[in-house]
N, C-alpha and C positions, 0 to 999 in steps of 0.2 A: 693506504692500501686496505681494501676490504678483507677482513679476516673471516675464514669459513670454519665451521665446525668440522670435526673429524669425518662425520657422515657426509657432509656436503662436499668435502674434499675428495672422498672416495668416488662420489658421483662425477665430479669434474675430471677425475682421473679416467673414469669409464668413458666419459665424453671424448677425451683426448684419444683413448685407444680406438674408439669407433672411427674417429676421423682418420687416424693412422691406417686403419684397415680399408679406407676408401669408402666408408659408409657415411652418408650425410644424415645426421640426427635430426635435421630440420628441413626435410625435402620440400621443394616448391610445388611439385606436381600434385594435382587433385587426387584423392583416393576414392574410388567408387565403392559405395556401400549398398548392398542389395537386401539386407535384412537387419533387424535389431534383435536384442536379446529377448524382449517380451514376445515379439512375433514368433520367434523360433519356439519358445517354450509353450506358447498357446497352440501352435499349428503343426509342429513336427510330429510325424507318425512313422515308426519303423515299417509299418505295413504299406504305407503310401510311398515310402522311399523318397520323400521330398527333402528339400534343402541339401542336396548333394553337391551343389556348387554354390556356396554361399560366401559372401564377403562382408565382414563386420569390422568395426573399429571401436576402440575405447581405451580406458585407462586401466593399467594393471593395479589391482587392489590387493592381491596376495599371490604367492607363488611357492611351490615346493618342488624340489628335484629328487627324483627316485631313479638313480642309475642312469639308464639311457632314455628316460622319459621325464617330462616335467609337466606340472599342472599349474595353470594360472587362472585367476578369476578376473574377468574383464568386465569393467563397468562402463556402459554407454548411457545415453540420456534417459533410458526407460528402465534400467535394471542391470542385473549382473548375470553372467553366464560363464561356465567353466570352459577353458581352452586346454586341450591335450596336445602336447608337443612331443613327438617321437624323434629322437636324434637322427635316425636313418632317413626320415621323411624330409627333413629340412636341411640335412647336412650330407649332401652327396660326397662321394670319395674325393672328387676333384676340387671340392670347395668346403673347407672346414670353418668358414667364417661364422656361420650361425651357430655352430657348435660352441665356439668361443663366446658368442654373444649370450646365448641362453644358458649354457651349462657352466660357463665360467663367470656367470653372474654380472655381465655387463648391462643387463636389463634390471631395472629397479622398480620397486613399488612406486607408482605415480607416473611412470612412463606411459606414453600414448602409442599404441601400436595398431596396425591393421592385420587382420587374419583372414586368409582364404582357405577354405577346406569344406568339410561336410559335417552335417549334424548327426549325432548319435546319442544314445542313452547308456550311461555306464551301468555296471552290475549293481551299483548302489542306488540307481534311479536318478542320477544327476544328468540333466540335459547339458550336452557338451558340444564343442566344435573340435573336430580333429583337424589340426592345422596342417596344411600342405605348403603354404608359404607364410612368412612372417615379415612384416614391413615396419621398421621404426619410423614413426611419424613425428614424435617430439620427445626429446630427452628431458626428464624432470631433474632439476638441480637442487631442489629442496626436499626435505624429508616430510612426508605427511604425518599428522598425528596418528598415534597407534590406535588401531581399532581392535577391540576385544570382543569375543563372543562367548556367551554363557547361556546354556539351556535354550539355544536357538535365537537368543536376543542379542543384538549388536549393541555394544557400549563403546563410546569413544572418549579420547582424552581431550577433545576440543570442546569443552563445555563452558568455559569462561565467557559470559555474555559480551564483554568488551572486545575480547579477541574475535569472537564469532562475527560481531557486527562490523568490526574494523577490517577483518579479512574474510569478507563474505564468500570470496572465491574458494577459500579452503573449506568453509562451512558447507558449501554446496557439494563439494567433492566428498567430504567425510560423512556428511549427514544428508544424503540425497532426498530424504523425506521433506527437508526444508523447501525444496522446489515446489512441492504441492501447494503451499500457501500462495506462491506467486503465480502458479497456473490458475488457481482459483480466483486470485485478484483479477487476472486477465478476463476470466469468465464473467466476473461481476460487471466489469466495465463494458464488455461486449454485449451482455444481456441488457444493460441499461441503454446502451447506444441503439440496439435493435428496437427496443421498446419505444424510444423517441422517434427513430426513423420511420417506423411503421405508422406513426401518427402524423408524419409529414413535417416534423420540426427540423430546422436546419442547424447543422453543427458549424460553428464559427470559431475564429481565433481573435482575441483582443490583446491590446498591449500589456506586456509585463512591466516595462519601464513606464512610469506615469509621472506627470508633473504634479499631480495632486493625488495622494493616496486615499481614494474614496471607496465607499461601498460597505464599510464596516467600521467598528470602533476597535482600533488596535494600534500598537506602536509599530511604525514601519522601519525597514532598512533603508538607509539613505546612500546614494552614490552620486557620481558627478559625470556629466556628459561633456567631454573635452571640446568637441567640435562646436557645440552650441553654447558652451560655458554656462551651463545651468545645472542646478541640483535636480536629481530625479529620484524617484522612490520605487522600490520593488513593490509590486501591487500587493495589497492586503486582501483585495477582492476584485472580481471582474464585473460586479453588478451594474455599475453606472454605464459602462460601455454597452453591455447587453441591452439595457433599457433604451439606450440611444437607438439601437437597431429596431426595437419595437416602434419607436417614434418614426423611424424611416420606412416602416410599412411591412416588415417581416411579421407573419402571424405567430411564429414560435421559434426561438433560438436557444441553443444550449452550447456549453463549452466544458470540457474536462480541462481544468486549469491548474497550473502550479501557482500557489499563493505563498506569501512570505510574511511572517510576523515576528518582530524582534522582541520576543517575550520568553517566558519560562519554558523549560523542557521537563517533561516527566513521562510516565508510562502511557499517557494518552495525548501528548503534545510534542510536535517536532516543529522547528521554526520554518521549515520548508514542507509544505503538505499539498495534497491533491484534493481538489474540490470539484464537484459537479454543480453548475448553476444552470437553471432553465427558466425561461420567461415565456408565458403564453398569453396572447392578447384576448380580451373579452372574457376573462376568467377571474374568479376570486379565491380567497383562501379556503373556502368550503370545497370547491372543486379540486383544489390542490391536495387537500387531505385524502380525498378518494383516489386521486392520481398516484400519490405516494404509496398508499396501501397496496394498490394493484401492482406497482412496480416492484416493491420489496417482496411481495408474494412470489412474483416471477423469478426474482434473483434467488430466493431461498430454494425454490423448486429446481432451478437450473443447477445449483450446487449440490443439493442434498436429496432431490427427488421428493421432497416434502416441505411443508412450511415450518416444521419444528426444528430448531437448531440448538445444540448443546453449547452453553456459554458458561464456563466455570461450573459452579454448583447449580446453575439454573437451566431449565429448558425454556427457551424463548420461542413463542409461536407467532410467526409473522403473518398468519392468516387474518384477513380483514373480517370485520371492522375493528379498529383500535379504539380504546377509550378516549373520549374527548373531555378534557377537564380544564375549565378556566383557571388562570394562575391564582386569582384571589380566592377562588373556591379551594384550590389545592392548599393554600396557606391556612385557610380556616380548618380544613380537614386534618392536616398533618402537624401544624404548629399550634392549633387551638386558639388562634386570634383572628379577628376580623379587621383587616387593614384598609378596607374600602373607605374612601373618603378621608383618611388620615393625611394631615399635612406633614411637612418635613420634620418639625419638632416632635410631633407625636410618633412618627416612625422611628426617630432616633431613640426616643424613650423606650419604644417597644423593643428595639434591637438590644438596648442595654439590659432590659428585663430578661430577654431571651439569651443574654450572654453572647451576642454576635459582635465581633470586632467591626468597628466602623471608623471612618476618618472624615475630616471636614470637607473633602472634595465631593462627597457622596450626596447626590440629590435624591428626590423622592423615588425615582425609578430604580436607582442602584440600591437604595435601602430596601425596597420591596424585593429586588432580585437577591439581595443578601439573605433575607429571611427565607425565601424560596430555596436557595441553594443549601442553606444549613439544615432545613427541616423537611424538605419535600423530595429533592432529587433522589435520595437513596432509596425511597419507597417505589420509584417508578421502574420496576423490573421489566414487566411486559410492555410492549410498545404502547406508548401513551402520548396523545397530542395535548400539550399544555397550550392553551389559547389565551388571547386577549391580554396582551402585555401593556404595561404603562407606556404612555406616549413618549416620555423622556428617554427611554432606552430603545425606542424604535423610530428614529428620525426619518426613515425612508418608507414608513408604512402608513397606509390610509387610516384615517381616524375611524374608530368603531362606529358602525351605523346607529347604535343604540346608546353608547356611552362616550361622551367627548373626552373623557380622561384616559381612555384606553385605545388600543389600535387593533386592527384585524391582522393579527400575527399569530403563528403557532410555532412551537418547537416540538420535534418528536424526540422523546426520551426512550432509551432502551438500556436496561441493566444499570439504571441510575446515571446515565450519561446522555448528553445531547447528541443527537445524530443528524437531525435536519432542522433547518430554519426557513420559514416561508411567510410571505405576506400577501395581502391585497395591496398592491403597490400604490404608493402615493403618486398621483398624477396631477395634483393641483400645484402649479408653480409658485403661487403666492404662499400657500401653506408650507411648501418645501423650503422656500427661502427663510421663512420664519423659524422652521425647525433647525435649519443650518445655523441661524443666528443664536438659537438657544444652545446649540452644541459649542459655539464659540464662547459663550459665557461660561460653560462648564470647563472649557480648556483654560480660560483666564482664571478660573477658580482653582486650577491645579490638576484637572483630570487630563493626563497625557494620552488617554485613549479616546477622547472625544473626537468627533468627526471634523474634517476640514470642510470649508465651503467650496463647492465646485460650481462656479457661476456658469460655465459652459453647459453643465447638466441642467441647471435651472433654465437656461436659454432653450435647450432642447425641449424641455417640458412646456415652455411657452408656445412652441409650435404645435403641441397637442400630442399626448400619448393616450391611446385607448385604455379603458379599464384592463388591468393586467394582473396576473398572479405570477410570482416568482418563487423559486425554491433553491436552496443550496444544501448539499449533503456532502459530508466529509468521506471521501473514498477510503482513506487510511483507516478511519474508525469503523466504517462499514465492513471493511475487510477483516478487522479484528473480530467483530461480532460474528461474521459469517464463517470464520475459520477457527473460532475458539482460541484466539491468540491473546495472551495476557498483556503484551506490551506493543506499543506502536512500532518499536524498533524491529519487532518480529515480522512486520508486514511491509517494511521498507528495505529494499535491497541494500541501500547504502545510507543509513541514518546519519545525521549530523553528529560529529564527535570532535573532541579536542584533538589537535595534531599530536602524534606520538612524540614523547620527549626524546631528545637526542642522547640523554644520559643513559 
């Protein structure tokens, strides 16, 4: 049998008393709302005499009883407003039920109620609703964390990150400002979607369960399809399916997708994440750089009415143009070494000299990437396109038009972190198969993040894919940057966590 705390038992006793009085604490009927707290505070005027027949609903966040009157603070989805309850108004002589409910404290902090009445301003200047009727809409059986106020600032006892992420529903009640991040996240996605739609690109959906986890270098989650009796993988990327649609004749396609990677978790990584991928025919990575700059400018303005965004101790300016810096030039600038033309052994020696940890599975591309990660990324605070990556780490990218050892790829870095990844897409099926085979050799060497071979994708390329540019951008990380959130868990409503221990 479940044990309840003393406070929870008091609430359950109140619930029972309400039911014995013939009051349903969980009524089925809809409750009509005619205004919200913010609207009343912005528009009510005693001179106009408006809001004299208003109906609102929300959660009781505080209450105090003063003789024959009571004051409650009601919280709805946009703010809080005071409710004034006078005993004689809601408790006529012939019916004392609501006297018992309000003044005998059968209503608790956290209960959801509907209030009908008229707006007024108290002598202390507080916007209020004078209740004429009070309706119980939902009885709360658990005690909310205590909210304290000091010098006009609210402080709450619900500050432990693990509790907040695990019980987001309580976090949103006690800390309503947390909702702002998720409202802004929605604005980011809608701004991007409108940006794409205005240019005539088609939003599509591609499979989440895939027989081959393609499109990226990452460790997948594995599941099993019982009816087909085959293993399936949660997608690590949706790239190869979107490019199949370009083969099929669509001029531009995009998808906001949930991807899954069975890898580490930290302040910037979650195993389930949202990514935007877009592919446009007859374009290259130079065009895509301009496209990304324009898109991020619009996102920043939509959220902040300007291109400058505060991010920790930095002010990031998303106004175009962004710096464009080839990867090998970045290594020369920040690490002080020229790795152009180095073979694997020379790169290993360079890494050892620079005190960069390496292992035997790393080829030339990963060695170069390790140097870049250790010495360059932390300097890339303002938006910067790092371009022209090694071929080994870019198996889906077209070979650079001027250097056969490099590819036409860029990553956008902001605040020292990768935000977007884009290519001039490889559309030569013979070259693509050779690149896949090179990835197979890396996998045999022990690289468990090397790509799988997708022969159906190679077959699609053999039918012909026009020159194409594609780009992927992490929505979770973009939201972190645009909302000045220090952790990815702060921009996910329900981040992945260990199950609660039963002890």
